[in-house]
NUKE-527936 format. One line per field, with one value per residue (C-alpha): residue in one letter; y, x, z. Coordinates in nm, 3 decimals. Each point is the difference from the previous one (the first is absolute). Last residue first. Example, Ala and Ser with C-alpha at 12.3 -4.5 7.8 and 13.67 -1.06 7.14 Angstrom:
# residues 2
residuo c(S|A);
yy c(-0.106|-0.344);
xx c(1.367|-0.137);
zz c(0.714|0.066);
***
This chain:
# residues 266
residuo c(D|L|T|H|E|K|F|F|E|V|F|Q|T|S|I|A|I|P|Y|V|H|G|N|D|H|I|Y|T|I|V|P|A|G|K|S|S|A|Y|K|T|C|M|E|G|C|P|A|G|N|G|T|A|G|N|L|Q|K|V|M|D|M|A|A|M|I|Q|Q|Y|G|P|D|Q|T|G|V|V|Y|Y|V|P|R|A|E|S|I|K|V|S|S|A|M|I|R|G|A|V|I|A|F|A|A|F|T|K|P|R|A|S|W|L|F|Y|T|F|Q|A|G|D|S|F|G|S|A|Y|I|R|R|D|D|I|P|F|K|Q|R|L|D|A|L|V|T|D|F|F|K|L|D|R|D|G|D|V|G|A|A|H|Q|W|G|Y|D|S|P|A|N|A|R|T|P|L|G|Q|M|Y|V|V|I|A|E|P|W|L|Q|Q|F|H|F|V|Q|A|D|Q|Q|M|T|G|G|H|W|H|F|A|F|V|V|P|I|K|N|P|R|P|D|K|Q|P|V|Y|V|F|A|Q|R|E|V|G|D|I|T|W|T|V|R|Q|A|H|A|G|L|P|A|L|L|S|A|V|S|L|V|V|A|T|L|W|R|K|R|L|S|M|T|K|V|G|G|M);
yy c(0.012|0.180|-0.167|0.086|-0.167|0.035|0.377|0.020|-0.203|0.225|0.312|-0.126|-0.052|0.348|0.144|-0.042|0.308|0.235|0.264|0.347|0.313|0.037|-0.235|-0.129|-0.308|-0.098|-0.343|-0.063|-0.322|0.006|-0.312|-0.041|-0.311|0.213|-0.007|0.103|-0.068|0.292|-0.087|0.229|0.055|0.249|-0.299|-0.320|-0.127|0.156|-0.049|0.254|0.208|-0.057|0.211|-0.239|-0.002|0.059|0.332|0.123|-0.103|0.170|0.331|-0.030|-0.046|0.301|0.214|-0.139|0.115|0.340|0.039|-0.126|0.221|0.164|-0.350|0.005|-0.271|-0.221|-0.210|-0.356|-0.155|-0.357|-0.046|-0.272|0.122|0.141|0.147|0.357|0.228|0.338|0.204|0.284|0.217|0.013|0.001|-0.349|-0.042|-0.266|-0.038|-0.366|-0.195|-0.379|-0.125|-0.321|-0.215|0.262|0.030|0.050|0.359|0.132|0.377|0.029|-0.253|0.154|0.342|-0.136|-0.154|0.336|0.166|-0.271|0.076|0.362|-0.120|-0.366|-0.250|-0.358|-0.188|-0.364|-0.247|-0.350|-0.105|0.090|-0.258|0.096|-0.275|0.222|0.193|0.124|0.058|0.195|0.225|0.066|0.087|0.239|0.170|0.049|0.148|0.242|0.100|0.077|0.197|0.217|0.066|0.285|0.212|-0.024|-0.168|-0.181|0.119|-0.075|-0.022|-0.113|0.150|0.077|0.348|-0.073|0.219|0.295|0.291|-0.181|-0.125|-0.352|-0.181|-0.356|-0.312|-0.315|-0.336|-0.258|-0.338|-0.326|-0.335|-0.246|-0.320|0.209|0.138|0.166|0.079|0.136|0.196|0.219|0.300|0.240|-0.148|-0.037|0.349|0.146|-0.137|0.096|0.360|0.236|0.369|-0.058|-0.353|-0.324|-0.239|-0.376|-0.248|-0.367|-0.276|-0.360|-0.270|-0.294|-0.355|-0.263|0.150|0.236|-0.036|0.099|0.338|0.174|0.337|0.344|0.289|0.340|0.255|0.243|0.252|0.158|0.268|0.001|-0.069|-0.302|-0.143|-0.295|-0.082|-0.297|-0.005|-0.366|-0.104|-0.355|0.110|0.140|0.371|0.111|-0.043|0.300|0.317|0.136|0.001|0.207|0.291|0.173|0.046|-0.014|-0.357|0.113|-0.310|-0.183|-0.319|-0.012|0.100|-0.284|-0.257|0.115|0.001|-0.349|0.044|-0.241|-0.360|-0.109);
xx c(1.020|-0.237|-0.033|0.155|0.010|-0.372|0.027|0.261|-0.209|-0.297|0.208|0.133|-0.353|-0.091|0.277|-0.220|-0.204|0.299|-0.109|0.103|0.179|0.250|0.168|0.359|-0.038|0.162|-0.115|0.164|0.000|0.104|0.078|-0.102|0.174|0.214|0.325|-0.206|0.052|-0.075|-0.200|0.014|-0.266|0.038|0.012|-0.028|0.114|0.348|0.210|0.062|0.310|-0.027|-0.197|-0.277|0.047|-0.373|0.041|0.251|-0.224|-0.288|0.186|0.105|-0.365|-0.110|0.271|-0.099|-0.359|0.115|0.219|-0.271|-0.278|-0.073|0.006|0.214|0.233|-0.300|-0.032|-0.099|0.119|-0.046|0.054|0.113|-0.027|0.246|-0.179|0.056|-0.149|-0.062|-0.294|-0.031|0.224|-0.266|0.036|0.129|-0.028|-0.169|0.002|-0.104|0.058|-0.040|0.030|0.084|-0.096|-0.211|-0.132|0.322|0.063|-0.352|0.055|0.312|-0.099|-0.350|0.145|0.205|-0.314|-0.174|0.272|-0.049|-0.374|0.080|0.210|-0.083|-0.043|0.068|-0.040|0.048|-0.118|0.145|0.119|-0.331|-0.172|-0.364|-0.253|-0.298|-0.280|0.159|0.340|-0.161|-0.171|0.326|0.168|-0.278|-0.006|0.377|-0.003|-0.277|0.168|0.317|-0.210|-0.171|0.317|-0.189|0.015|0.380|0.135|0.293|0.089|-0.094|-0.378|-0.172|-0.177|-0.327|-0.042|-0.351|-0.175|0.235|-0.094|0.079|0.334|0.146|-0.310|-0.011|0.185|-0.168|0.155|0.081|0.039|0.116|-0.057|0.233|-0.063|-0.101|0.351|0.032|-0.367|-0.045|0.327|-0.165|0.227|-0.166|-0.349|-0.025|0.139|-0.249|-0.284|0.176|0.012|0.272|0.044|0.343|0.115|-0.168|0.111|0.038|-0.029|0.085|-0.101|0.119|-0.253|0.059|-0.016|-0.243|-0.211|0.024|-0.362|0.001|-0.124|0.285|-0.104|0.012|-0.072|-0.095|0.024|-0.215|0.011|-0.301|0.099|-0.124|0.342|0.027|-0.310|0.081|-0.113|0.062|-0.039|0.059|0.173|-0.081|-0.171|0.323|0.042|-0.002|0.299|0.210|-0.026|-0.316|0.164|0.292|-0.231|0.122|0.349|0.222|0.100|0.201|-0.011|0.293|-0.112|0.219|0.303|-0.063|-0.026|0.336|0.160|-0.074|0.075|0.255|-0.053|0.055);
zz c(7.317|-0.234|-0.335|-0.334|-0.343|-0.063|0.041|-0.273|-0.245|0.079|-0.056|-0.328|-0.133|0.122|-0.222|-0.309|0.086|0.006|0.256|-0.108|0.125|-0.283|-0.250|-0.028|0.216|0.328|0.116|0.338|0.200|0.366|0.195|0.367|0.137|0.228|-0.198|-0.303|-0.368|-0.232|-0.314|-0.300|-0.270|-0.287|-0.243|0.199|0.339|-0.013|0.314|0.275|0.075|0.372|0.244|0.099|0.377|0.038|0.187|-0.260|-0.291|0.176|0.022|-0.367|-0.103|0.202|-0.166|-0.341|0.053|0.115|-0.312|-0.236|0.132|-0.337|-0.158|-0.316|0.128|0.062|0.318|0.094|0.322|0.123|0.373|0.239|0.361|0.248|0.301|0.123|-0.263|0.154|-0.123|0.253|-0.215|-0.265|-0.381|-0.078|-0.375|-0.213|-0.377|0.020|0.320|0.036|0.357|0.187|0.303|0.174|0.356|0.201|-0.102|0.066|0.024|-0.216|-0.268|0.016|-0.072|-0.288|-0.150|0.053|-0.207|-0.261|-0.009|-0.075|-0.293|-0.057|0.282|0.097|0.324|0.100|0.264|-0.015|0.344|0.157|-0.218|0.039|0.078|-0.086|0.174|0.320|-0.159|-0.280|0.254|0.180|-0.334|-0.095|0.341|0.012|-0.351|0.084|0.329|-0.198|-0.243|0.262|0.195|0.173|-0.314|-0.001|0.314|-0.166|-0.348|-0.360|0.028|-0.318|-0.298|-0.174|-0.148|-0.123|0.260|-0.056|0.228|0.325|-0.126|0.049|-0.121|0.134|-0.119|-0.113|0.084|-0.269|0.173|-0.159|0.173|-0.161|-0.202|-0.303|-0.033|-0.345|-0.046|0.353|-0.039|-0.265|0.092|-0.248|0.007|0.379|0.048|-0.243|0.206|0.329|-0.118|-0.106|0.077|0.147|-0.087|0.107|0.271|-0.039|0.290|-0.068|0.238|0.013|0.096|0.234|-0.122|0.136|-0.150|-0.300|-0.113|-0.364|-0.120|0.173|0.150|-0.158|0.231|-0.142|0.274|0.198|0.279|0.169|0.252|0.362|0.149|-0.235|-0.163|-0.225|-0.348|-0.235|-0.376|-0.086|-0.317|-0.109|-0.324|-0.142|-0.064|-0.360|-0.231|-0.082|-0.209|0.162|0.343|-0.138|-0.064|0.315|-0.134|0.310|-0.089|-0.299|-0.214|-0.152|-0.177|-0.309|0.205|0.242|-0.275|-0.133|0.342|0.113|0.369|0.138|0.101|0.358);
***
């Protein structure tokens, strides 16, 4: 697998928490579907991108991507842009709900079991079940990625639904709740900045996963700032440790898609 091209990354750094990011990137594609579900009396929604070509007789991989705290599914689709990089996959950008009663735009995700009636876990389960009813989903190729608050939710899903996902991509993600217990080794691609305020907690979570995955060797370079750790359990860990802060490097999505394509669930 090729490493990250650092110079192109540095030219394209964007802080994904900036709400104006949507105006800086390409508009949503015409094949995006805004889909709604009602869960426990609450309307939930997501942008769902489906392949424009009929995939039959093949089954379709699915990529879930989760936005940061205060983000939206529209911005999420434009920051991650997996639908452009992997048009043969179904790509889902789910919308979080406000996390504070007095802040209607404070969108986020649950980080621990039982919070708010497991509203986001139920949301995920509902979306995946609906996709399985409508499309020939490849259950061996379901992936999740998240940035910041979305990365914490990705960890939570890894804990709560350990046998669902084939691989993960986690950007600036900590584990904040004791109820989040990662039990299944899975391939994972990590991105973290040394100037991130949560750097130590992020690295602690990364080290825990490396131990679980049996990926504790010295690692091999896979590009500037990129290291690949082989796994005794078939669950390699790739780390991209940059010298910036709490950001999502837009160009890294290409590497995530390549990583996902390399891994299927046994």
